[in-house]
Each structure stands twice: as structure tokens, then as C-alpha cells.
C-alpha positions in Angstrom: -69.6 22.6 -20.9 -68.1 25.9 -20.5 -68.9 28.3 -17.9 -69.9 32.1 -18.7 -69.1 34.9 -16.1 -70.0 38.5 -16.6 -68.6 41.8 -14.7 -70.5 44.9 -15.0 -69.7 48.1 -14.3 -71.0 48.0 -11.1 -69.9 44.6 -10.2 -67.2 45.8 -7.4 -63.7 44.6 -9.2 -60.9 43.1 -6.7 -57.6 44.7 -7.9 -54.2 42.1 -8.3 -50.9 43.8 -8.7 -48.5 41.8 -10.8 -45.1 40.2 -8.7 -42.1 42.7 -8.3 -39.9 40.9 -11.6 -42.7 40.7 -13.7 -44.1 43.9 -16.4 -47.5 44.0 -18.2 -48.4 45.8 -21.6 -51.3 46.5 -23.9 -50.8 45.4 -27.5 -52.7 46.7 -30.3 -52.2 45.8 -33.7 -51.5 48.1 -36.7 -51.1 47.1 -40.5 -47.5 46.2 -40.3 -47.7 44.5 -36.8 -50.1 41.6 -36.6 -48.9 40.0 -33.8 -46.8 41.3 -30.8 -43.0 40.0 -30.6 -42.3 36.6 -29.6 -45.5 35.0 -31.0 -46.7 32.5 -33.7 -48.6 34.1 -36.5 -52.0 32.5 -35.6 -54.4 32.9 -34.0 -53.2 36.6 -33.3 -52.9 38.1 -37.1 -56.7 36.9 -37.8 -57.9 38.9 -34.9 -55.2 41.5 -36.1 -57.1 41.6 -39.4 -60.9 41.2 -37.9 -59.5 44.1 -36.0 -58.5 46.1 -38.8 -60.9 45.7 -41.1 -63.7 46.5 -38.6 -65.1 42.9 -37.8 -65.5 43.3 -34.3 -68.2 45.5 -32.4 -65.8 47.8 -31.1 -62.0 48.9 -31.6 -61.1 47.9 -28.1 -59.1 44.3 -29.7 -56.0 44.3 -27.7 -53.6 41.6 -26.1 -52.2 41.8 -22.2 -49.0 40.6 -22.1 -46.8 40.1 -18.8 -43.2 39.3 -19.4 -40.1 38.7 -17.1 -37.4 40.3 -19.1 -38.1 39.1 -22.6 -40.2 36.3 -22.2 -43.6 36.0 -22.6 -45.1 34.6 -19.4 -48.6 35.3 -20.0 -51.0 36.7 -22.5 -54.3 37.5 -22.2 -56.7 38.4 -25.1 -59.6 41.2 -25.0 -62.0 40.9 -27.6 -65.0 42.5 -28.5 -68.2 41.0 -29.4 -68.7 39.8 -32.6 -71.0 37.0 -34.6 -68.9 34.2 -32.7 -70.3 36.1 -29.6 -74.1 37.1 -30.3 -74.6 37.4 -26.3 -72.0 40.2 -25.7 -73.1 44.1 -26.4 -71.7 46.5 -28.5 -69.1 47.9 -25.9 -68.5 44.9 -24.3 -65.5 43.1 -24.2 -64.2 39.5 -23.4 -61.1 38.0 -21.5 -60.4 35.5 -23.3 -57.3 32.9 -24.9 -55.3 33.0 -21.6 -51.9 31.1 -21.4 -49.6 31.2 -18.6 -46.2 29.6 -19.6 -46.3 26.4 -17.3 -42.9 27.4 -15.6 -45.0 30.4 -14.5 -48.2 28.7 -13.0 -49.4 29.4 -9.7 -48.0 32.9 -9.2 -51.7 34.9 -9.8 -50.7 36.0 -13.5 -53.7 35.6 -15.1 -55.5 37.1 -12.2 -53.4 40.0 -12.3 -54.1 40.1 -16.1 -57.7 40.3 -15.5 -57.8 42.6 -13.3 -55.8 45.0 -14.9 -58.0 44.7 -17.7 -61.0 45.3 -16.4 -59.5 48.3 -14.6 -57.8 50.3 -17.5 -60.5 49.7 -19.8 -63.7 49.7 -18.1 -66.1 52.5 -19.0 -70.0 53.2 -18.9 -72.0 50.6 -20.4 -69.4 48.4 -20.8 -69.4 44.6 -19.1 -66.7 42.2 -19.7 -67.5 38.6 -20.3 -65.0 35.4 -19.3 -65.8 31.7 -20.0 -63.8 28.4 -19.8 -64.7 25.0 -19.7 -66.0 23.3 -16.7 -63.5 21.2 -16.0 -60.6 23.9 -15.7 -61.1 25.1 -11.9 -57.5 27.3 -12.0 -59.0 29.3 -14.7 -62.8 29.5 -12.6 -60.8 30.9 -9.5 -59.3 33.5 -11.8 -62.8 34.5 -12.8 -63.9 34.3 -8.8 -61.1 36.1 -7.7 -61.2 39.3 -9.9 -65.2 39.8 -9.4 -66.6 37.8 -12.0 -70.7 36.8 -11.3 -71.4 33.5 -13.0 -74.3 34.3 -15.4 -74.9 30.5 -16.8 -73.6 28.0 -18.8 -72.7 27.3 -23.0 -71.9 25.3 -25.4 -69.9 26.6 -29.0 -72.4 25.5 -31.9 -70.9 25.2 -35.6 -73.6 25.3 -38.2 -73.4 22.7 -41.3 -70.8 21.5 -39.3 -68.5 24.3 -40.1 -66.0 25.4 -37.3 -65.4 29.1 -39.1 -69.1 29.7 -38.1 -68.7 28.8 -35.3 -70.7 30.7 -32.5 -70.6 30.7 -28.7 -74.3 30.4 -26.9 -75.2 30.6 -23.5 -77.9 27.6 -23.2 -78.8 27.6 -19.2 -78.7 30.8 -17.4 -78.0 31.0 -13.3 -78.2 33.1 -10.9 -75.8 34.2 -8.4 -77.0 32.6 -5.4 -75.9 29.1 -7.4 -72.2 30.6 -7.7 -70.0 28.1 -5.0 -68.5 30.7 -2.6 -70.9 33.1 -3.0 
């Protein structure tokens, strides 16, 4: 089961700064830049090609990278809506595919990345989405710390058993009152 969270322009954002030795940067693709240096080709080149060919609902696909020196300590993908996320509005963004190098976990990098992405990319009519496996308490804490509100549970659907046609469905809506800690 996956937990789905949303943050809208009217929801308060709890900001978090990067610890001193880290630097953050947004990376956007180009025809000759399909992935940032230091990352494998997949899935980043695929997302870049979807962005460059207009398959996303808006033009705001980015990766937010946190580095310590030249080493990538954390990355978060900022992914616009598409057929895979039918519940998202045309201006909405999902913060997903977050990853923190094991040596840098428990330092607040994912929380700082999510709050930076939202602060920099917030706009009128835009909501941010974040979903995670219910068995991932660290990711749930990130969503809660930043200010996301749980809006439901959901799952992935693979039509005809084809993973590449897969999309996400919010199958059960929840209210803020049911969210632990709210």
C-alpha cells in the first residue's frame, strides 16, 4: 500500500536548510544532457526524453541534487503529471524517486530537498504530490515535516499486465483528521 500526500499553495511550508558542507542544485535536461554527471543512464535519460518530447503535462521536470564536494549525497526528481499520475493537475508536480546515499542518511537531506523544491517551484494553482510505501517510515516523516497532508492510499495498476502502461490510482481518500500527528 502507498500513502499519497499533497501540499497546495495555501498549505504552510516548513522550510529546512541544508547542513553546512552540502550544496544543492537544480538540473534540467537538454538534448545533449540526458542525465547529470555521476548518475547512471536509466531512468534519468527516459524522464529527460519524456520532458524534451512534451509528454509531461508541463515543462517543469527537474532533478534536485545535493552534493558534498563532487559526490551526490541525495537526489529528488520533480516530475510533472502524465498518464502515469492521472490524479495530478496540469501544473502539479510530484517529488519522487528520492534517494539518499547510505552514508548521508538521517541528516535531513531529503527534508531539505523537498522544502527547497517546493519553495523554488511553488506557483499559483500548483499542488505538490509525494507518495511513499506505507512501510517506509523515514519517507513518511519527510512528508509530514515539510507540511504535506495525507490525502489517501493507493496502488499501481498495470493494464494487461504491462508495467510500461502502469499508472497510479488513489484508491481511498482520507481526511486530515485521520493523519497521525495532525
